[in-house]
C-alpha positions in Angstrom: 97.6 100.6 147.6 100.8 99.6 146.1 101.7 100.2 142.3 101.1 97.0 140.3 103.4 95.7 137.6 100.6 96.7 135.1 100.9 100.1 136.5 104.6 100.0 135.7 103.9 98.4 132.3 101.1 101.0 131.1 101.6 103.9 133.3 105.8 104.5 133.9 107.3 105.4 130.3 110.7 105.5 131.8 110.3 101.5 131.6 109.6 101.8 127.7 112.9 103.3 126.4 113.2 102.1 123.8 109.6 101.0 123.2 110.0 97.6 121.8 106.9 98.0 119.4 109.0 101.1 117.9 111.9 98.7 117.4 109.8 96.1 115.6 108.1 99.2 113.5 111.6 99.2 111.9 111.0 95.9 110.2 110.3 96.0 106.6 107.8 94.0 104.7 104.3 94.3 103.1 103.0 93.7 106.9 104.4 96.9 108.2 104.6 97.3 112.0 102.9 100.7 113.5 105.1 102.9 115.7 103.2 103.5 118.8 103.3 107.4 117.9 101.6 106.9 114.5 99.1 105.1 116.6 98.6 107.8 119.0 98.0 110.5 116.1 95.2 108.4 114.7 93.7 107.8 118.0 93.9 111.5 118.5 91.8 111.9 115.3 88.9 110.5 117.5 86.3 112.0 119.6 88.2 111.8 123.3 85.1 111.4 124.7 84.9 107.8 123.6 87.9 106.8 125.8 85.6 108.0 129.1 82.5 105.6 127.9 82.5 102.3 129.4 80.5 100.9 126.5 82.5 101.8 123.6 83.8 99.0 121.4 87.1 98.9 119.7 88.3 96.3 116.9 91.4 95.9 115.1 90.9 93.3 112.5 94.7 92.6 111.5 96.6 92.6 114.8 100.2 92.1 114.5 101.8 93.9 117.4 98.8 94.6 119.8 99.9 98.2 119.4 96.5 99.8 118.5 94.6 97.8 121.5 97.5 98.5 124.0 97.6 102.5 123.1 93.6 102.3 123.3 93.6 100.5 126.8 96.2 103.4 128.2 93.6 106.0 127.1 90.8 104.0 128.9 92.5 103.3 131.8 92.6 106.8 132.4 89.4 107.8 130.9 87.4 105.4 133.2 88.8 106.1 136.5 86.0 107.7 137.9 83.3 105.5 136.6 85.3 102.4 137.5 87.6 103.3 140.6 89.2 100.1 141.3 92.4 99.2 139.2 91.7 95.6 138.7 88.0 96.1 137.8 88.7 98.8 135.3 91.2 96.4 133.8 88.9 93.8 133.7 86.0 95.8 132.2 88.4 97.3 129.1 89.9 93.8 128.5 86.7 91.9 128.6 84.0 94.2 127.4 85.8 96.9 125.1 89.0 95.5 123.2 88.8 93.1 120.5 91.1 92.1 117.7 91.6 89.2 114.8 95.1 88.5 114.4 96.8 88.3 110.7 98.8 84.9 111.8 99.5 82.5 114.8 102.7 84.0 116.0 101.1 87.9 115.7 98.2 86.8 117.9 100.9 85.5 120.7 102.4 88.9 120.3 99.6 90.9 120.2 98.3 89.1 123.5 101.7 89.5 125.2 101.4 93.3 124.3 97.9 93.8 125.7 97.6 91.4 128.4 101.2 90.8 129.4 100.7 87.3 128.5 100.6 85.4 125.2 98.3 83.1 127.1 95.3 85.5 128.9 94.2 82.3 130.9 97.8 81.9 132.7 98.5 83.2 135.8 100.8 85.9 134.5 98.0 88.0 132.5 96.7 91.0 134.1 93.2 90.2 133.5 92.1 86.7 133.6 90.2 85.1 130.5 88.9 81.3 130.4 90.6 81.1 127.2 94.0 81.1 125.7 93.2 83.8 123.4 91.1 86.2 125.2 89.6 88.7 123.1 92.4 88.3 120.4 91.5 85.6 118.4 93.2 83.6 115.7 91.4 81.4 112.9 93.1 79.5 110.1 91.0 80.1 107.1 91.6 78.6 103.7 91.5 80.7 100.5 88.5 79.6 98.4 89.8 79.2 94.9 88.0 79.8 91.5 89.9 79.9 88.3 92.9 79.9 89.9 92.7 82.9 92.0 91.1 83.3 95.7 87.5 84.9 95.3 88.2 86.6 98.3 91.6 88.3 98.0 92.9 87.3 94.5 95.8 84.9 95.7 97.5 83.0 93.3 96.3 79.1 93.7 99.7 78.1 92.6 101.7 80.0 95.2 99.0 80.0 98.1 97.4 76.5 98.3 99.9 75.2 101.1 99.5 72.1 103.2 98.8 71.9 106.7 100.7 73.9 109.0 102.3 76.2 106.4 100.9 80.2 106.4 98.7 80.6 103.9 97.9 84.5 104.5 94.4 83.9 104.0 93.1 86.7 106.5 90.0 85.8 108.5 88.5 89.4 108.2 88.4 89.3 104.7 87.6 85.9 103.9 84.1 85.9 104.6 80.7 87.3 103.3 79.5 88.0 107.0 82.3 89.7 109.1 79.6 90.7 112.1 79.3 87.2 113.1 83.0 86.9 113.8 82.3 88.4 117.2 78.2 88.7 117.0 78.4 92.4 118.0 78.7 95.7 116.9 81.9 98.3 116.9 82.1 101.7 117.7 85.7 102.1 116.4 87.4 99.9 113.9 91.1 100.8 113.7 94.0 99.2 112.1 97.1 99.0 109.8 96.1 96.2 107.5 98.5 93.8 105.1 99.1 95.8 102.1 99.5 93.1 99.4 99.9 89.9 98.2 101.6 87.7 95.4 99.1 87.0 92.7 101.7 85.2 90.6 101.7 87.5 87.5 104.7 88.8 85.7 108.0 86.7 86.6 106.5 85.9 90.2 107.4 89.0 91.8 103.6 90.6 90.9 101.7 91.7 93.9 98.1 92.5 94.3 97.0 95.3 96.7 94.8 94.0 99.7 94.7 96.6 102.1 91.6 98.1 100.4 89.8 95.2 101.2 90.0 95.5 104.9 88.5 99.1 104.2 85.4 97.6 102.5 85.0 95.0 105.0 84.9 97.1 107.7 82.6 99.6 106.2 80.1 96.4 106.3 80.1 96.6 110.1 78.9 100.0 110.1 81.0 101.4 113.0 80.5 105.0 114.0 84.5 105.5 113.3 86.9 103.8 111.1 90.7 104.5 111.0 93.2 103.0 109.1 96.7 103.5 107.7 97.4 102.3 104.1 99.6 103.1 101.2 98.8 106.3 99.0 98.8 104.3 95.9 95.4 104.4 95.9 94.9 108.0 95.2 95.7 107.9 91.8 94.1 103.8 91.6 95.7 101.5 89.2 96.0 97.7 89.8 92.6 96.5 91.6 92.1 100.0 92.8 89.9 102.0 90.6 86.6 101.3 92.1 88.3 101.7 95.6 89.6 105.3 94.7 86.5 106.3 93.2 84.6 105.2 96.1 87.0 106.9 98.7 87.1 110.0 97.1 83.5 110.5 96.5 83.0 109.7 100.4 81.9 112.6 102.2 82.4 110.8 105.7 86.3 110.7 105.4 86.7 113.8 107.6 90.4 113.7 108.3 93.2 112.5 106.0 96.8 112.6 107.0 99.5 111.8 104.4 103.2 111.0 104.1 104.4 111.5 101.0 107.8 109.9 102.3 106.7 106.8 104.2 110.1 106.7 106.1 108.6 109.9 107.9 105.8 107.5 109.2 107.8 104.1 109.5 111.1 104.7 109.8 113.0 102.6 107.9 110.6 101.2 105.6 110.4 102.3 102.0 106.7 102.2 100.3 106.7 103.5 96.9 104.1 106.7 96.7 104.0 107.0 100.7 101.6 106.0 103.0 98.6 107.7 104.9 95.8 107.3 107.5 92.0 108.6 107.5 89.2 109.2 110.0 86.0 107.8 108.3 82.8 109.5 110.5 79.4 107.3 109.9 77.3 110.2 111.0 78.9 113.2 109.7 79.6 114.2 106.3 81.6 117.5 105.1 84.9 118.5 103.6 88.1 116.6 104.5 90.7 118.0 106.8 94.1 117.1 105.1 97.5 117.4 106.5 100.1 116.6 104.2 103.7 115.8 105.3 106.6 116.8 103.1 109.5 118.6 102.2 110.1 118.8 106.0 107.1 120.7 106.3 103.6 119.9 107.3 100.7 121.9 105.9 96.9 121.6 106.7 93.7 122.5 104.8 90.1 121.7 104.9 88.7 121.0 101.5 86.9 118.5 99.3 89.1 115.3 98.3 88.3 115.6 94.7 88.8 119.2 93.1 86.4 120.2 90.8 86.3 118.2 87.3 89.2 116.5 88.6 89.4 112.8 88.6 92.1 112.3 91.4 93.1 113.4 94.9 96.1 116.1 94.7 97.9 115.4 97.6 99.9 118.6 98.1 98.0 121.5 100.1 100.4 124.3 98.5 99.4 123.0 95.2 95.8 123.6 95.3 95.9 127.2 94.7 98.4 126.7 91.8 96.0 124.4 90.0 93.1 126.2 90.3 94.6 128.9 88.5 95.8 127.0 85.7 92.4 125.4 85.2 90.6 128.8 85.0 92.2 129.0 81.6 90.0 125.8 80.4 92.9 124.6 78.2 92.8 121.4 76.5 94.7 118.6 78.2 98.5 117.6 77.3 97.2 113.8 78.0 95.5 113.8 74.4 99.0 113.8 72.6 100.5 111.2 74.8 100.2 107.5 73.6 98.9 104.5 75.4 101.3 101.9 76.4 102.7 99.8 73.8 102.6 102.9 71.2 103.3 100.6 67.8 102.0 97.4 69.6 105.4 95.5 69.7 105.2 92.6 71.9 107.9 91.1 74.6 108.1 88.1 72.0 109.0 90.2 69.1 112.6 89.7 68.6 115.1 93.0 68.5 118.0 92.7 66.5 121.7 94.5 67.3 122.1 95.4 63.4 120.1 96.4 60.9 118.5 93.6 58.6 116.4 93.5 55.6 113.2 95.4 56.2 114.0 96.5 59.6 113.7 100.0 61.6 115.5 101.2 64.3 113.9 100.9 67.7 114.3 102.3 71.2 114.1 99.3 73.8 115.2 98.3 77.0 117.8 97.3 78.2 119.5 98.2 74.5 118.1 99.5 71.7 118.2 97.7 68.4 116.2 96.9 65.1 112.7 95.5 64.6 111.1 94.0 61.7 108.8 96.5 60.0 105.8 93.7 60.4 106.1 93.5 64.2 104.5 97.6 64.0 101.0 96.5 64.6 99.6 100.0 65.4 100.0 103.7 65.0 102.2 103.1 61.5 101.5 106.6 60.8 104.1 107.8 63.2 106.7 106.0 61.5 107.6 108.7 59.0 107.1 111.8 62.0 109.0 113.3 64.3 108.2 112.3 68.0 109.0 112.7 71.5 110.1 109.5 73.3 109.7 109.4 77.3 110.2 106.5 79.6 107.1 104.6 80.8 108.2 104.0 84.4 110.7 106.5 86.2 111.3 106.2 90.1 112.6 108.4 92.7 113.0 108.1 96.6 113.8 110.3 99.6 113.7 114.2 99.7 112.6 116.8 97.2 113.5 117.9 94.6 112.3 115.4 92.1 112.8 114.8 88.3 109.7 113.4 88.5 110.1 111.7 85.0 112.7 110.7 82.7 114.6 112.6 80.4 112.3 113.1 77.0 114.7 112.7 73.3 113.5 113.4 70.0 112.9 110.3 68.0 113.7 110.5 64.6 111.5 109.6 61.6 111.3 106.0 60.6 111.9 104.8 64.2 109.7 103.2 67.2 109.9 101.9 70.4 108.8 99.0 72.7 106.8 99.6 75.6 109.4 100.7 77.7 108.7 104.0 76.3 105.6 106.5 75.6 105.2 108.5 72.3 104.3 112.0 72.9 103.5 114.8 69.9 103.9 113.1 66.6 104.6 116.0 64.0 106.5 116.3 60.7 107.5 119.6 61.7 110.8 118.9 63.6 110.6 122.3 65.2 107.1 121.5 66.8 108.6 118.6 68.4 111.6 120.3 69.6 109.2 122.9 71.5 107.1 119.9 72.9 110.3 118.6 74.4 111.3 121.8 76.0 107.8 122.2 77.5 108.1 118.7 78.9 111.6 119.7 80.5 110.4 122.6 82.5 109.5 122.5 85.9 105.9 123.8 85.4 105.4 120.7 83.2 106.6 118.2 85.7 105.0 119.8 88.6 101.8 118.9 87.3 103.0 115.3 86.3 104.1 114.9 90.1 100.3 116.1 91.2 99.1 112.7 89.4 102.0 110.6 89.7 102.2 108.3 92.9 104.3 105.5 91.7 107.0 105.1 89.5 104.6 104.4 86.8 104.3 107.2 84.3 101.5 106.0 82.2 99.5 108.4 79.8 97.2 109.5 82.8 99.6 111.3 84.5 99.9 114.1 82.2 96.0 114.9 82.6 96.6 117.9 84.7 99.3 119.3 82.3 97.7 122.1 80.3 98.1 122.1 76.5 100.3 124.9 75.1 101.0 126.5 71.5 104.3 124.6 70.4 104.9 127.0 67.8 107.6 128.6 70.3 109.6 126.9 72.8 108.6 127.5 76.5 110.3 128.3 79.7 109.3 128.2 83.3 109.3 132.0 83.3 107.4 132.4 80.7 104.7 129.9 81.9 104.8 131.4 85.7 104.2 134.7 84.3 101.2 133.3 81.8 99.4 131.8 84.6 100.1 134.7 87.1 101.4 132.5 89.9 102.9 134.4 93.0 106.4 134.2 94.3 105.3 132.0 96.9 103.7 129.6 94.5 107.0 129.7 92.0 108.9 128.8 95.2 107.0 126.0 96.0 107.5 124.5 92.6 110.9 125.3 92.7 111.3 123.6 95.9 109.5 120.2 94.4 111.3 119.8 91.1 115.0 119.7 89.8 116.1 121.2 86.8 116.6 118.9 83.8 119.5 120.1 81.8 
């Protein structure tokens, strides 16, 4: 039998250099295209016998390029050779009976069909498997948001931004805008695998605020009760936050998540794409429970460890395998958490509308603010007035870094004199009448040891109070150095080297 066009497209990899989908994967937006090598890493986590079963069904509920379905098709074509020897019959069976997709836009539906069927119209003459319809098994339906009190009740999109006239893209994704996702294809799926859209503007702040929506795809997929579920999503869910707390709690307590692959630097997974906090993909196994095999990519080093997603008495995921034994050693001391001496946001209750003066005025006090420090009227101090006449440590509530380790992790702390306050740009730490104790607190904050434990909780630039919960409290009648802390907790040289490789010195 002569080699067909299909054989050349799917078998001869020399015709795919460079792969067009690898090129598309370099485009950066909230709907990140997935490189084929990442797709195959995800497919490698599945039991490979699935690709030798003519009854296995696959769904991508957020098709962009069709790369997931295309790479699955390649594996099925090889795995079903013995069961369906005739190539065209095998192609038809796979495309008609096993592969299904829901595109996120009309454009991505055409691109996905072109990737899978080699024609954007599978009922046309150039499709390698003929369908009676122009969409084949990759559908796109324009659906509408359902507005309630200015927000979509399904995805939280802002009505003022996303209520659009006919013909304009609304980003109301079909898969998550229904109470009954099982009715979309009226069938069950063995495997649901995808890279869903990550976020959608919710109209907050100055208009740049965005609400995560990837968790909605995960939750909706679970409703279909597939045997396996795998998705690549931002790693920000590890520490919760905006709209993610319930999702985080559910995921971290779910023993059906058997594999998790985490990239601290998203560019290692998606070249050229900057995603704060990194990305990860997981495999959820409906019929099997147990500890999770976690592969951590970072520091040009990859480690793998099988462990619970939640450490004992911990409320968040520790993403670095090399950090686990360090954390366990420290927690054996059963010391209080440093978090208890860190303020919440808006330490003094100062509002964004409160006027800050460049010079001292009657009844005003110095205030640390962004972009410039100044003075503020004492009546603007609405809470924690007792802190005014104490020394304290000020530290930025947000601090972002990109690229390779080592990191500073947090901004540089500084001493706040008596009769000073701050806006919500800063947090207040360790107020005390004794300046020496506050200075010793600052010395501890500046150690690599301290900032390493902050890093274990800090997955975005936000450094609110909760990121300090893993940090153990110390006796601040004395200053602290890294050497003293390493000795106190009996850290090995290997563990010390790991901390040193992650954290920059803070002069």
